[in-house]
C-alpha positions as CSV (number, residue, x, y, z in Angstrom):
1,M,33.6,1.9,27.6
2,R,34.3,-1.3,25.7
3,R,31.9,-2.8,23.2
4,Q,31.3,-6.5,23.0
5,P,32.4,-8.0,19.7
6,I,29.5,-8.7,17.3
7,S,29.2,-12.2,15.8
8,E,29.6,-12.6,12.1
9,A,25.9,-13.8,11.8
10,D,24.7,-10.7,13.7
11,L,26.8,-8.5,11.5
12,E,25.3,-10.1,8.3
13,R,21.8,-9.7,9.7
14,Q,22.4,-6.1,10.5
15,L,23.8,-5.3,7.1
16,L,21.0,-7.0,5.4
17,R,18.4,-5.1,7.3
18,R,20.1,-1.8,6.6
19,S,20.3,-2.5,2.8
20,V,16.6,-3.7,2.6
21,S,15.5,-0.6,4.5
22,S,17.3,1.7,2.1
23,L,15.9,-0.1,-0.9
24,H,12.4,0.1,0.6
25,A,12.8,3.8,1.2
26,E,13.8,4.4,-2.5
27,R,11.0,2.4,-4.1
28,L,8.1,3.9,-5.9
29,R,4.6,3.2,-4.5
30,C,1.1,4.1,-5.3
31,D,-0.3,6.5,-2.8
32,R,-3.8,5.0,-3.1
33,C,-3.4,1.2,-3.1
34,K,0.2,1.1,-1.7
35,R,1.2,-1.3,-4.6
36,T,4.7,-1.2,-6.0
37,P,4.4,-0.7,-9.8
38,L,6.2,-3.1,-12.1
39,V,9.2,-2.1,-14.2
40,G,7.8,-0.7,-17.5
41,E,4.5,0.3,-16.0
42,V,3.4,4.0,-16.0
43,V,2.7,5.9,-12.9
44,Y,1.0,9.3,-12.8
45,R,1.9,12.4,-10.7
46,Y,-0.8,14.5,-9.2
47,P,-0.7,17.7,-7.2
48,R,0.9,17.5,-3.7
49,E,3.5,15.0,-4.9
50,R,1.0,12.2,-5.1
51,T,1.9,9.2,-7.2
52,I,-0.9,7.0,-8.5
53,C,-0.5,3.7,-10.4
54,A,-2.3,3.0,-13.7
55,L,-4.8,0.8,-11.9
56,C,-5.9,3.6,-9.6
57,V,-6.1,6.4,-12.2
58,P,-9.8,5.6,-13.1
59,Y,-10.7,6.5,-9.5
60,R,-9.4,10.0,-9.9
61,R,-11.4,12.8,-11.6
62,D,-8.7,15.3,-12.1
63,R,-6.0,15.0,-14.7
64,P,-2.4,14.0,-13.8
65,L,0.4,16.5,-14.0
66,A,2.8,14.0,-15.6
67,S,3.1,10.4,-16.5
68,I,6.4,8.6,-15.6
69,P,7.5,5.1,-16.8
70,V,8.8,3.0,-13.9
71,R,12.5,2.1,-14.4
72,H,14.6,-0.7,-12.9
73,G,16.3,0.4,-9.7
74,E,19.8,-0.6,-11.0
75,E,19.2,1.6,-14.1
76,I,18.4,4.6,-11.9
77,R,21.5,4.1,-9.8
78,A,23.7,3.6,-12.9
79,Q,22.9,7.0,-14.2
80,R,25.2,9.6,-12.6
81,L,25.1,13.3,-13.3
82,T,28.5,14.6,-14.0
83,P,29.4,18.3,-14.3
84,P,30.1,19.5,-17.8
85,V,33.7,19.5,-18.8
86,A,35.1,23.0,-19.3
87,E,36.2,23.6,-22.9
88,R,39.9,24.1,-23.3
89,S,41.0,27.1,-25.3
């Protein structure tokens, strides 16, 4: 079965959609208001993996499990875990 060639404009659109979708899936959002916190803002983790922004915390009665500063997406991607180098004898 032969596929029809895709135009350059359609290819660009498809690649853009794919990259935006992957960025959208990675981003941090408040589970209450669905807002994306700004870089430098603090979000709070609650039980059942719920993430709440600083603006919505007053609506919760329980205490958060952790507070996490929001980092820039490129900063997160730039940090790569590397296995420790074995010491040479």
